[in-house]
N, C-alpha and C positions, 0 to 999 in steps of 0.2 A: 504494500500500500504506500501511497505517497506522503508528502509532508502535509501536516495539518497545522494551521495557525489558529489558536484560540485567544480571545481577549476577554478579560474579566474586569468589569467596572468596579468602582469604589464600593457600591452597596453589596457586591458579591464577595468582597474580601474585607468586610467592615470589622471583623473581630477574629479571634483565633479559631473559634468553632467554624465560621464560614470559610476561612482559609483551609481548614481541614477538609471541608466538604468539596471545595474546589480541587484539592489534591486528589481526592477520591475520583473525581470526574476526569481529571487529567490522566491519572493512572489507568483508568478504564480505556481511554483512547490509546494509550501506549500498548496495553495488552491486546488491543484489537489489531495491532500491527502497524500503526502510524508512527512516523517520525514526528514528534510533537514539539512545537514552539509555542510558548504561552507568553502573552503580553499582559501585564497587570497595571492597574491604576493604584493610586494611593488609597489607603484604608479609609472607608467612609468619608467623612468630611475633613480629612487631614489637611488637604490643600487650603480649604477655607480657613481652618484654624491657624495655619502658618501665615496666611495673608493678614489675618487679624492681628497676629503678633507683630508683623511688620508695620502695620498701621499704628499700633500702640508705641513702638519704639521710635518711629519716625515722627511722632507728635503731629499726626494728621497732615504731614507734608508728603509729597510724592517721593516714594522710595526709588532709588536707582533700579532700572529694569535688570541690569546685570546681577545685582545682589538678590533681587527677587527670584531670578532663575536659580541661583546657587541655593537659595532657601527652599523653594517649593520642589525642586528636583529630588530632594531627600525623601519625600513621601513615598515615591514609587520604589526607591531602593530598599526601604524597610519591607514593603510587601514582597518584592522579588526574593529577598533572602529568606523570609519566613516561609514562603511557599516551597522554595528549594529544600529547606530543612524538613518541612512536612512530607515531602516526597521521599526524602532519604529515610524517614521514619517508617514509611510504607514499603521500603525495600526497592526503591527506584533510584537510579543514579541520575542526579540532576545538577545543573550548574546555572548560576544567575549572572546576568550581564546588565550593566547600565546601557543607556542608549548609545553613548560614545563607544563602549566596548563592542557593541553590536554592529557598528559601522553605519550608524544613522548620521549622515552629513547634512547640515542645514546651511541656510544663508546666514548673514550676520545680524539678524534681528533677535532681540531678546523679548521673551514673554509671548510672542506670536510668530516664531520662526517657521519657515517652510522647508520641508525636506527637498534637497536638490539631488541627492545621490544616496544609494544604500550599498554598502560593501560588507556583505554578511559572511565573510570568510571564516571568522571564528565560530559563528553559529554552525556553518556547514561542517567544520572540523569536528565539533562536539556531537553533532547529529551522526556523523560517520562513526563515532566511538560508541553510539548507542545511547547517548545521554538525552534526557529531556532538557530543553533550554528554556530558561525563564528570563524574560526581558522586561526591564523597566520601561513602561510606556511614557508618552508625553514629553520625551526629552531626546536630545541628540547633542552633537558637537558641531560648531560652525567650522568653516574652512580656516578660521583663525585660531582653532583649538579652544574656543570658549564653550562652556556648558550653556545650552539653550533649551527653551521649552516651546512647545508647539501650540499653545493656546488651549482654552477649555475644550475638553473632549479629544485632546491630541493623542491619547492612547489608541483610539480608533485608527488614526492615521498611521501610527507606528505599526499596528497589526496589518493593515492593508498593504503598506509599503513593503513590509517584510514578506508578506505572501507573494507579492509581485516579484521581488528580488530572488526569492527561493523557488519560484515556480510551484507554489503550493497547490494542492488539490482544491482547497477552499479556505475561506476565512470565516470563522464563527465568532460573532460578537455577542457576549453574554452580559445581561444587565438584569434589572428587576422587573422588566416588562417583556412580554412574549412577542416582540416585534413592533412593526409600525402600524399606527392607527390613522384613521381619517381625521383625527384631531387629538389633542391632548385629553385623555380620558378623565383627568382630574378637573378639567374645565368643561368638557362636553360629555356628559354621562352616556349619551347614546352613540359615541364614536365607535366606528366599526373597524375590526381587525382586517389588515390587508395581507393576504397570504403571499402575493407575488407583486413585484414592483420593478419598473424599469429604472435603471440608474439615472437617467436624465431627469425624470420626475423627482426621484429621491434627492438629487443634487439641488433642485429648486427648493424642495422642502427644507433641507438641511441649512442652506444659505439663509433662509428666512425664518428660522427659529425652531424647527423640529428638533427635539432633544435626543432622539434615539441614536442617531449617528452624526458624527462630525462631518462638516461640509468638505474639508480638505481630504478626508478619508474617502468620501464618495468620488471625488475627482480622481484620486489615485486609482480607484476601482474602475472608473470609466476608461481611463487612459490605458489600463493594463488588462481590461476585460476579466477582472476578478469577480467571482460570485461571492456575495456576502450573505450569510445566514444570521439574522438577528433573532436571538433566542432569550428565554428567561433561564437564569442559572439553575434553578431547582427542578426544571422540567426534564424528564427522562427521555431525551430524543434517541438514546441508544437502543431503545426497544424496537424502533423501526416499525411500529404498528400504527403510526399516524395519530396517536393519542395526544401528542404534544404539538402545540401551535408554534409557528415561527413565521417570519417574513423572509422570503428569498428575493434578494435584489440582484439583478443581473442585466447585462447589456442586451437590449432587444426583447425584454419581457413585455407582456401585455401592459399597455399604459392606460387602459380605460379605467382609471382610478382618479377620483377627486378627493382632495384633502384641504383642510383649513389649518394654517399654522400662524402662530403669533410670536413676535420677538419684542420683548420689553426692553426699555433703556436704550433708546436710539435718540440721536439728535438730527436735526434738519439744518443743512447748510445752504445758503443762497448768496451768491456773490459773483464778482467778475470772473468769467469762465476761465480764460487762460491762466490768470494768476492763481485762482483757487485750485485748479488741477495741478499746477506746478508745485505749489506748497504742499498739497495733499500727497503728491508723489514723493516729495522730499521727506515727509513725515511718515511715509508708508501707511497712510490711513486706509482702513478698509472702507470702500465706498460701495453703496448699493443704489440701484435705480437712478443713475446719473442722467439728467436731462438738461439740454441747453435750449434756452429761449431764443427767439429771433434776434433780440438785442445783444446777445452774447453772454448773458448771465447763466450760470449753471446752478442747478439744484441737485443735491445729493443727500443720501441717508448714510449716517455713520453709526454702526452698532458699537456700544461701549463695553461689550463683554470682555474683550482682550485689551482694553486701554486703561491700565491701572493708574496712569499718569495723565488722565484726561484734563485735569485743571491746568497743567503745564502746556499740554497740546493746545488747549483752547486759547490760552494767552498768546501762544506763538501764532496761531491762525489769525487771531484778531489783529496782531501787530503787523502781519505781513500781507494781509488781504484787505484792502481798503473797503469800508462800508459793508463788511461781511455780516450777514444776518445769521445768528446761531439760535435755534429754538430747541430747548430741552424739555424734559418731561413727556416724551413721546414714545409711541410704540408703532411697530409695523405689523399689520394683519394682512394675510394673503390667502387667496384660493389658488391651489395648484392642481393642474389636470389638463386633459386634452381639449382642444377646440375652443378655448376661452376667447380667442380673438378671431374665430371663424366667421362664416357668412352671417350667423346670428350672434351679434356681439353681446356679451354679458356685462360689459363695463357699466352701462347705465343702470342695470339692475343692481350690480354691486354697490355703486355709489348711492342709489336710492335707499338701500337697506341701511347703510351707515348713517345717512342723513336722518332717517326715521328714528334712529337711536340717539340722535343728537351728537353724532360723532362724524361730522362732516370732514372729509379728507383734507389734510393740509398739503398733501402731495399724492399723486396717483400715477401708477406706472403699470404697463402691461407687456406681456410677451405671449407667444402661442401657448406657453405652459403655465403662465401665472398672471394674476391681477393682484396688485398690492397697493395698500394705502397707508399713509402715515396719519395716525390719529392720536388723540390724548390718551395717555397710559391708563387713565381711569376707566376708559371705555373698552379696553382690550378684551377682557373675558366675555362681556356681553356681545361684542362684535363677533367673536369666534363662534359663540353659540348660534347667533342669528344667521351668520353666513353658512354654517354647517347645515342648519335647517333648510336653507334656500338652495344650496348648491350640491349637497352631498346626501342628506337623509332621503330615504325612499319610503 
């Protein structure tokens, strides 16, 4: 059998008992004949706790991104070592590697780096010796030999990138949910499970707030035609009797799926187009739904999830882009699916639903796979439920 890459999220490894259960699951895959590579996140809310410590010692100023990477990258190292120890206790030879030891090479960004190359030679050597390899997710090493992290959800990216580099049979992503839904079930109680999904649609969902998979990971999967199995950790997929649910995301899968996703904590920028785009590129700002007006002004959405130093970035933007408008306290709500801008346009219907809620869009964008609107954060959950009723529910 071929190489199997498994990734376990923070909730799956939140304590010693859960790490033991993951070790049992990994051991079962090894006994089935796979060469197994396991990517792990930090335990539970460890990353949040480390960032809170950084906030306290920095006295509410923006901590240097390099030092944040040095700090938060320790969380995954704890998990990888504990899982390796648990596997040894079960009679399996295992070895743990950091992201840099695994050959994860990134660009020179801190806190939201992007993988530019994977050199998995040490992993291949250890697999050849019959060992299970445990890799710290979410982290790598820049070409300048600095420790970097890949942004929230970056362990997904580690797993998919390794699956591509190793020519893995598949990549299994384990978390506390059994795959992708047509909306966040915590917000929309009648959200429907999606058993199969095209990677293009999943990419749109991930970019705009879906929490099951990281957007950069989906892009890696699309480029390298990796099939992703999104599963719940406690479900017994090994029985093979179809009793456990999952979402299989692959290139060319049926795309006749609609979903509603929400992304809280975004800001809206509006200003001189050439200058704004130049400064945004210099700051490596993540921009969504960029539109240019006839007069030259550009409007763009900036997610704040991976911008721990937003106060500093905001000040720099304001000083370098004359008359720049920055609006905070906003969220992005989107409908993702086929045919949204076809012969029968749904844009007017989308806008009308939001206006009836008192959530008139401050910015509206569309593509063949998505209609998105920037609204006040206070309306986000209500907007997701109303749009799901209108576009998804049957």
